[in-house]
N, C-alpha and C positions, 0 to 999 in steps of 0.2 A: 888390415884386412877389411875388405868391403863386404857389408852384409847384403845378402840378396833377399829381395822381397819376393815371396812366392807369387807367381802369376797364376791366374785361373787357366785351367786346361781349355782346349778348344771346345770340347763338348759342353763344359760349364758355361763358356761364353755363348755358345749356340743356344743353350737353354735360357740364358738371361735375355738374349736377343728375342727369342720366341715369346718369352713371358712379357717382354716390354713392347711387343709388336703393336698392340692397340694404342699404346702411348705414342709410338712413332707415327702411326696413322693419324691420330688426332693432332699431333704437333704439325705434321705436314699439311693437314687440311686447314688448320688455323693459320699457318704461314702463308698458304696459298690465298686464303681469304684476305689476310692483311695486305699481302702484296697486290692483290687485285684492287682493294679499296684505296691503297696508297698510290699506286702507279697507274691504275686504270688500263686503258687500251694499250699502253706501252708493254704490258705483260703478254700481249698476244703473240709476241715472237717466241715465247716459251711453249706455245701450244703444241707444235710438232714433237718436242721432247716429251711433253706430258702424254701425248697419244702413244708414242713409241713405248714409254715406260709402262703404261697401262696394258698395251698389247703384250709386252714381255711377261708381265705378271699373269695375264689371262692365258698365255700360251701353254702353261703347264697345269692348268686347273683340271682338265679332263684326264690327262695321264695320272695325275695324283688321285682323283676320285676313283677311277677304275682300279688302279693298283692297290689303293688302300682297302677298298671293299673286297676285292678278290683275295688279297693276302689275309685280311682280317677274318673273313668267313671261311676261306679255303683251308686255313690252318686249324680250324676247330674240328673236333670230332663231331660226327652227326648227333650223338647222344647229348653232347654239351650244347649244341645248337637248340635241340628240342627243349632242353632244360631252361635255357635262357629265354626262349620264346614263351614257354609256359609261365615263367616268373615275371615277365615284363609286358605281356600283351595288353593288360589292362592299362598300364601307364601309357603305352604308345597310343592306344585308342583314345584315352583321355586327352593326351596332348594334341592329337589330330582334331578332336572336337573343339578344344580351346582355340587352336589356330583358325579353324574355319569360323568359329563364333567371333573371334577378333576381326577377321577379314570382313565378315558380314556387318559387324558393328561399325567398323571404319567406313565401309561403303555407305552405310546409312547416316553417318555423322557428317559427311560432306555432301552438299548438294551437287548433283551432277552438272558439269558445265554444259553450256549449249554447244553441241557439236558443230564444228565449222563445215563439215561435209558429212552428209548422212551415208553411212556405209552399211550395206545390208549383205549378209552372206548369200552366196548364190544358191545354196541349199540349206535346209534346216539342219541345225547342229543337234546331234543326238548322243546317246550313250556310246555308240560305236566310234564316234569321233574322239571321245575321251579315251576309250580303250586303245585306239590307234596312237594316241599321244603317249600313253603310259607303257604300252608293250611294243618294243622295237621290232619291226619287221626286218630292218636292216640297220646294223649298228653304225655303219659309215654314213648312211643317210641321216640317222638321228644326230650324230656328231656334227654333220654339215648344217643341219637345221637348228642346232643348239637346243635339242629336246632333252633337257637335263633329267626330267622324270624317267624317260625311256632309257637313258644311259645308266641311271642308278638301278633301274629294274634289271637291266641286262647284267650289270656287275654283281648284283645280289644273286641272280639266278646262276651266273657263272661261278661265283664263289661257293654257292651251295653245291653245285655239281662237282666242283673240285674236291669237296670234302670226301667224296666216295672214291676218288682216284687213288690207287695204292702208291704209285710212284710219282708223287706230286712235289717232292722237295725241290727239284731243279726248276720247275715252273714257278713255284712260290718265290724262289730266289731271284728269278728274273723280274717278277712283279715287285718284289721288295727293292731291287736295284732301281727300278723305274720310280718308285715312290721316293726313295732317298735322293735320286737325281733331281726330281721335281723340287724337293725341299732345298737342295743345294742351290738350284737356280734362284729360288725365292730368297735364300740367304745372301746370294751375290747381289741381288737387286735392292735388298733392304740394308 
């Protein structure tokens, strides 16, 4: 009689794949660098395949961001949301300050290169321009222009609004299906 070795379930394999995704990305980057150094210009024939692969990976980023934020926030009770905000706002503020400080330090660490062409804005840039970048007037236009902050602000506002909707289960199921489909596409590609 033949002994059967137990195999990992599909979900366990999926978790292992997700856990090792950074390793796969680093391995792929190193293999690409080595192939480029070894074969040089002859590797240019693979560029279309690389571009298509990157486009496939990017194609599900926005559906994933939108659905994850809407499901995550929409499934919370409003009282729980207030509790989480009260408990974590200091940490978020601190992290934002750290991020902006690091950006400023990096900007000061490297001397600015001489610009090949001087580009001046047609009008002065002010606080209203920043607000128009952060607050989406039109979600479709924000998606078209790749305004990630505006898309995230929309998803957070929408998810918070869904919290107060009484019959939200079917809506959240749709967004959860979109989120899972996005993950499935990434799983196919990796």
